[in-house]
DOFI-962648 format. One record per residue (C-alpha): x, y, z; residue in one letter. Coordinates in steps of 0.05 Angstrom, whole numbers. Layout:
! DOFI-962648
      xx      yy      zz  rest
       X       Y       Z     A
...
***
This chain:
! DOFI-962648
      xx      yy      zz  rest
    2775    2758    2744     M
    2716    2748    2801     T
    2700    2777    2864     F
    2682    2730    2931     A
    2640    2797    2960     Y
    2642    2847    2899     P
    2601    2892    2950     L
    2667    2923    2969     W
    2682    2954    2905     L
    2624    2995    2922     A
    2650    3019    2986     A
    2716    3040    2951     L
    2691    3110    2933     P
    2671    3128    3008     P
    2739    3100    3028     I
    2777    3136    2985     L
    2731    3204    3000     G
    2743    3193    3080     L
    2821    3189    3068     I
    2816    3253    3021     Y
    2778    3292    3076     W
    2821    3264    3142     L
    2884    3291    3107     Y
    2852    3358    3087     R
    2820    3367    3151     R
    2881    3357    3189     R
    2923    3411    3167     R
    2914    3467    3120     P
    2960    3452    3049     Q
    3025    3477    3059     E
    3051    3524    3000     R
    3118    3545    2993     K
    3127    3616    2955     V
    3184    3667    2941     A
    3139    3725    2976     G
    3071    3746    2992     L
    3071    3797    2942     W
    3084    3747    2882     L
    3031    3703    2914     W
    2982    3756    2912     R
    2999    3780    2839     Q
    2993    3701    2817     A
    2926    3692    2843     R
    2897    3760    2815     R
    2923    3728    2749     R
    2896    3654    2758     G
    2967    3615    2747     V
    2972    3593    2821     A
    2993    3522    2808     R
    2991    3470    2873     R
    3046    3430    2878     R
    3045    3349    2867     F
    3021    3320    2939     D
    3051    3251    2946     L
    3035    3230    3000     R
    2960    3240    2988     L
    2972    3198    2930     L
    3004    3141    2968     L
    2954    3144    3020     L
    2898    3142    2965     L
    2935    3081    2935     L
    2938    3046    2998     A
    2867    3052    3011     G
    2855    3026    2933     L
    2889    2971    2956     L
    2868    2953    3013     G
    2792    2957    2987     G
    2805    2910    2932     L
    2841    2860    2981     A
    2776    2869    3018     L
    2730    2846    2956     S
    2765    2770    2952     G
    2797    2785    2874     P
    2810    2717    2837     R
    2844    2711    2769     L
    2819    2651    2736     E
    2862    2622    2677     L
    2828    2574    2633     D
    2883    2548    2599     R
    2878    2486    2554     P
    2887    2412    2579     G
    2865    2344    2569     P
    2794    2332    2561     L
    2740    2283    2558     V
    2678    2307    2513     L
    2609    2281    2521     V
    2565    2299    2464     L
    2494    2281    2467     D
    2466    2251    2411     A
    2394    2226    2430     S
    2330    2243    2386     A
    2315    2309    2422     S
    2383    2343    2405     M
    2360    2338    2331     A
    2304    2390    2363     A
    2302    2460    2324     T
    2285    2507    2382     D
    2362    2530    2374     L
    2385    2555    2304     S
    2397    2514    2274     P
    2385    2458    2325     S
    2400    2441    2393     R
    2463    2389    2363     L
    2494    2443    2321     E
    2495    2495    2382     W
    2523    2435    2422     A
    2579    2418    2365     K
    2599    2489    2368     A
    2610    2489    2445     Q
    2651    2419    2437     V
    2692    2445    2370     R
    2721    2505    2407     E
    2746    2457    2463     R
    2774    2414    2425     L
    2813    2452    2380     S
    2852    2475    2445     R
    2854    2414    2473     S
    2931    2379    2471     P
    2898    2312    2481     R
    2823    2300    2491     A
    2766    2242    2489     V
    2700    2252    2446     L
    2645    2208    2470     V
    2585    2206    2429     R
    2533    2187    2478     A
    2466    2153    2454     G
    2433    2086    2477     R
    2506    2050    2469     N
    2553    2110    2478     P
    2607    2103    2423     Q
    2688    2138    2445     A
    2741    2167    2401     F
    2823    2177    2415     G
    2859    2198    2459     P
    2886    2239    2412     A
    2910    2314    2395     A
    2831    2346    2398     G
    2846    2376    2323     R
    2847    2297    2302     E
    2773    2291    2331     L
    2737    2347    2288     L
    2724    2300    2230     D
    2691    2249    2286     E
    2651    2302    2308     L
    2619    2322    2245     E
    2587    2254    2241     Q
    2554    2243    2298     I
    2481    2257    2292     R
    2418    2257    2327     A
    2372    2194    2323     A
    2376    2147    2388     D
    2317    2142    2425     D
    2356    2153    2487     R
    2422    2179    2515     A
    2454    2141    2573     D
    2502    2201    2595     L
    2534    2165    2664     A
    2559    2103    2610     A
    2587    2155    2558     A
    2625    2193    2624     V
    2648    2122    2647     A
    2678    2110    2578     L
    2714    2164    2571     G
    2754    2159    2630     R
    2766    2096    2616     S
    2804    2127    2550     R
    2834    2191    2582     L
    2844    2198    2657     D
    2816    2278    2655     A
    2763    2323    2672     P
    2700    2307    2639     A
    2645    2361    2598     L
    2578    2350    2582     V
    2538    2379    2528     V
    2467    2353    2533     S
    2387    2378    2540     D
    2381    2326    2592     A
    2405    2340    2666     P
    2475    2325    2673     P
    2501    2261    2706     P
    2536    2246    2767     K
    2616    2248    2758     G
    2623    2306    2705     A
    2660    2366    2730     E
    2629    2410    2671     G
    2565    2410    2638     Y
    2524    2463    2594     L
    2462    2452    2578     N
    2433    2450    2506     A
    2360    2457    2513     A
    2313    2498    2489     G
    2235    2530    2495     N
    2203    2495    2426     G
    2141    2467    2431     V
    2132    2388    2403     N
    2086    2338    2386     V
    2103    2265    2381     G
    2078    2197    2378     I
    2103    2165    2439     T
    2071    2085    2438     A
    2027    2053    2380     V
    1997    1977    2374     G
    1947    1936    2350     P
    1888    1992    2352     G
    1918    2048    2384     F
    1961    2107    2376     V
    1980    2146    2437     A
    2003    2220    2423     V
    2044    2264    2475     G
    2046    2342    2476     N
    2111    2385    2503     S
    2067    2455    2491     G
    2051    2502    2541     P
    1970    2496    2508     G
    1931    2438    2485     P
    1945    2421    2417     W
    1891    2399    2363     K
    1914    2367    2302     G
    1901    2298    2253     E
    1932    2234    2267     V
    1934    2198    2190     R
    1932    2117    2200     V
    1925    2085    2137     G
    1909    2135    2101     G
    1851    2168    2137     R
    1849    2225    2183     G
    1832    2226    2260     Y
    1824    2294    2295     A
    1860    2288    2364     L
    1869    2336    2425     E
    1926    2332    2467     V
    1926    2367    2528     P
    1991    2417    2546     A
    2045    2368    2576     G
    2011    2309    2568     G
    1982    2246    2533     F
    1924    2229    2497     S
    1903    2159    2456     T
    1869    2147    2394     L
    1833    2079    2376     E
    1836    2056    2308     V
    1829    1994    2274     P
    1867    1934    2290     T
    1904    1920    2233     V
    1985    1903    2226     A
    2022    1938    2186     P
    2004    1994    2216     L
    2017    2069    2191     Q
    2011    2133    2239     A
    2033    2206    2212     R
    2020    2272    2251     L
    2002    2327    2205     S
    2043    2394    2215     G
    2112    2403    2231     A
    2140    2426    2302     D
    2206    2435    2344     A
    2222    2354    2323     L
    2208    2318    2262     S
    2235    2251    2288     L
    2168    2228    2326     D
    2115    2255    2282     N
    2120    2179    2239     A
    2116    2111    2266     A
    2091    2037    2244     E
    2076    1981    2274     F
    2074    1911    2249     G
    2083    1835    2273     R
    2131    1768    2251     R
    2130    1707    2273     N
    2169    1687    2337     V
    2219    1633    2333     R
    2202    1571    2386     V
    2228    1516    2401     A
    2198    1453    2434     L
    2234    1390    2471     E
    2185    1338    2474     G
    2117    1319    2454     S
    2058    1359    2476     S
    1993    1358    2419     P
    1968    1414    2466     V
    2025    1452    2464     L
    2039    1444    2390     E
    1967    1469    2377     R
    1978    1535    2417     L
    2040    1560    2386     L
    2012    1542    2321     G
    1951    1584    2340     L
    1992    1642    2366     L
    2036    1645    2303     G
    2104    1618    2311     T
    2154    1573    2267     V
    2200    1530    2287     R
    2273    1549    2290     S
    2349    1520    2309     P
    2357    1590    2335     N
    2294    1607    2374     P
    2271    1666    2420     E
    2231    1620    2467     L
    2247    1545    2489     R
    2190    1508    2506     F
    2213    1446    2558     R
    2180    1384    2592     L
    2209    1365    2661     G
    2243    1400    2720     T
    2281    1466    2711     P
    2359    1470    2729     P
    2387    1521    2780     P
    2394    1579    2725     A
    2366    1567    2646     P
    2419    1588    2591     P
    2363    1626    2558     A
    2290    1637    2571     F
    2254    1580    2574     S
    2180    1545    2602     V
    2186    1488    2625     Y
    2125    1434    2645     F
    2128    1378    2695     A
    2118    1318    2673     R
    2089    1290    2744     T
    2049    1316    2795     A
    2043    1310    2868     E
    1969    1319    2886     G
    1927    1378    2871     E
    1913    1450    2905     A
    1868    1505    2897     V
    1907    1576    2878     V
    1895    1633    2935     D
    1947    1678    2909     D
    1993    1701    2859     V
    2058    1737    2843     E
    2028    1805    2818     R
    2092    1829    2796     T
    2107    1783    2737     V
    2079    1806    2668     P
    2067    1744    2641     Y
    1999    1738    2688     L
    1972    1799    2651     R
    1903    1784    2646     G
    1914    1711    2659     A
    1871    1695    2724     E
    1891    1631    2761     L
    1857    1652    2832     V
    1806    1598    2850     G
    1828    1545    2800     F
    1852    1483    2819     R
    1915    1461    2790     L
    1964    1396    2798     P
    2030    1405    2843     V
    2093    1396    2802     P
    2154    1365    2838     P
    2195    1430    2868     S
    2244    1459    2824     P
    2318    1493    2849     P
    2317    1540    2906     D
    2334    1597    2854     T
    2257    1593    2829     W
    2205    1640    2871     Q
    2135    1613    2874     P
    2092    1643    2827     L
    2022    1617    2854     A
    2001    1592    2923     R
    1949    1549    2948     S
    1914    1568    3013     E
    1972    1535    3069     T
    2026    1565    3019     G
    2038    1508    2977     Q
    2073    1533    2914     A
    2032    1510    2848     L
    2081    1540    2793     A
    2149    1583    2806     W
    2184    1634    2764     F
    2253    1655    2755     H
    2287    1719    2716     P
    2298    1670    2657     D
    2237    1632    2655     G
    2175    1596    2683     L
    2157    1524    2714     Y
    2089    1507    2703     L
    2041    1450    2708     P
    2033    1392    2646     S
    2003    1427    2587     P
    1951    1372    2590     A
    1923    1393    2668     A
    1931    1466    2644     L
    1894    1449    2571     Q
    1827    1470    2592     N
    1843    1526    2641     L
    1821    1589    2604     P
    1882    1625    2637     A
    1933    1583    2599     F
    1927    1613    2528     P
    1924    1683    2546     V
    1990    1656    2591     L
    2021    1634    2530     L
    2008    1694    2486     Y
    2029    1742    2536     N
    2097    1703    2529     L
    2097    1695    2450     V
    2064    1753    2423     V
    2100    1815    2443     P
    2163    1784    2416     R
    2144    1795    2355     G
    2118    1856    2359     E
    2149    1906    2314     Q
    2156    1983    2323     R
    2190    2046    2288     R
    2199    2111    2290     G
    2187    2116    2377     L
    2218    2157    2421     L
    2214    2149    2498     S
    2164    2202    2525     A
    2219    2250    2556     E
    2251    2252    2491     E
    2185    2271    2457     T
    2169    2318    2515     L
    2237    2354    2500     L
    2286    2366    2556     P
    2275    2444    2581     R
    2336    2495    2599     P
    2368    2492    2668     Q
    2432    2522    2693     P
    2502    2497    2654     S
    2554    2488    2697     R
    2620    2502    2661     P
    2683    2470    2682     L
    2733    2495    2731     P
    2793    2537    2713     P
    2855    2506    2697     A
    2885    2551    2746     L
    2862    2594    2799     T
    2905    2655    2835     L
    2872    2685    2891     E
    2900    2763    2889     L
    2878    2778    2964     T
    2942    2774    2997     P
    2981    2800    2935     W
    2937    2867    2948     L
    2942    2872    3025     A
    3018    2866    3012     L
    3026    2919    2967     L
    2981    2961    3008     A
    3021    2943    3067     A
    3083    2968    3019     L
    3053    3028    2995     V
    3035    3053    3075     L
    3106    3037    3094     G
    3134    3077    3032     L
    3090    3134    3061     E
    3124    3129    3132     W
    3187    3124    3113     W
    3178    3180    3066     L
    3140    3230    3113     F
    3146    3214    3175     Q
    3216    3175    3198     Y
    3248    3216    3151     R
    3224    3275    3165     S
    3238    3262    3246     R
    3312    3250    3225     D
    3316    3318    3189     R
    3285    3358    3247     Q
    3338    3322    3300     G
    3392    3336    3251     S
    3377    3409    3259     L
    3382    3414    3329     V
    3440    3457    3355     P
    3500    3432    3399     E
    3505    3459    3474     A
***
């Protein structure tokens, strides 16, 4: 039971005391005895008894009921019903700052509700949500026990949408991350543990994050060699190491989360396809360690691109329509990182379809190269072979596709989400007691009036002698 205005409960004793005082002050209590001598004898012996005062009891009861009605009492019943239960399975849920872990604590909350639900859907919220059910809640307990926390992130909003597509019922999310929109209930599984983890690894560097309230001083072991490192509170630090592949890094010591204490970096050959003859491209692709494959990750083609490439492709023009100096480039395209084009003279390729956007422009606004979400369109390789930006551009296109990283989580997972208020599911049935208590108080007052006022006047009228 809850109260909308609980301060009225504190006012109940003064209200009942005032009723009692006004009632006693109105007239002395009437005591009926057989005789004065007997009354005095009884008082001397201490055996005088007070008669039960029904009227006072009714007035006090009416005051109590009225005071309770003013406090806005509400009876909430949490009856089991259909339910969509979303359980976060991201790596941070494996943290042990809740005993025995965040995930096990969350499973206990989900297990209790599944056991009572007549029909439910259980959703494992990871990078790709997975749903079980709909079925009777008890039938999903085995699937619940098989859930492990390992994903680098959890898409809670997609998990709620997947559960709702299986069962039209209230959704309860149990997670250490903030609740998604659309969930009726949320239970926070976060703790206050300290964690240090590897957040990035690459050729020649390792980045470490620290979620603790104070700086962390420790050792990072890379290739069997230890490197001392200090990471500020709630921040990151990077460590320069030899540029080798494969590279294995590991943190010394233990903390709340062990899944981010080791990471690996390596490279593999990128699969490419070259349609057409271009010795310049063949030589550069060979230097970048690519391999030809019928199932390529990257395609290089000669000719004008279509409106929408079927897969990511780099097109090179066969002809040119004059030359111009590059005056501006589209800085948001990641492939241009470190590739300086401004100030260099480029041929002007034939214009592609309107779905392509300018990548480089001349001073007059003439487009010299184009980009698309699924590709690039550049001048011919022969015109670009002496341009310093050309091998850098190809490097940006090819090498990142061959980089392999293992053991990395998102920075948000390593820094461990912190506790925030939970929002339990609303009760299945809410009964407002205010009108019923007010009605009962009125009935009690009506009974008091009928017993002690209406009947009293009626008896007095019946005792009037006839003329």
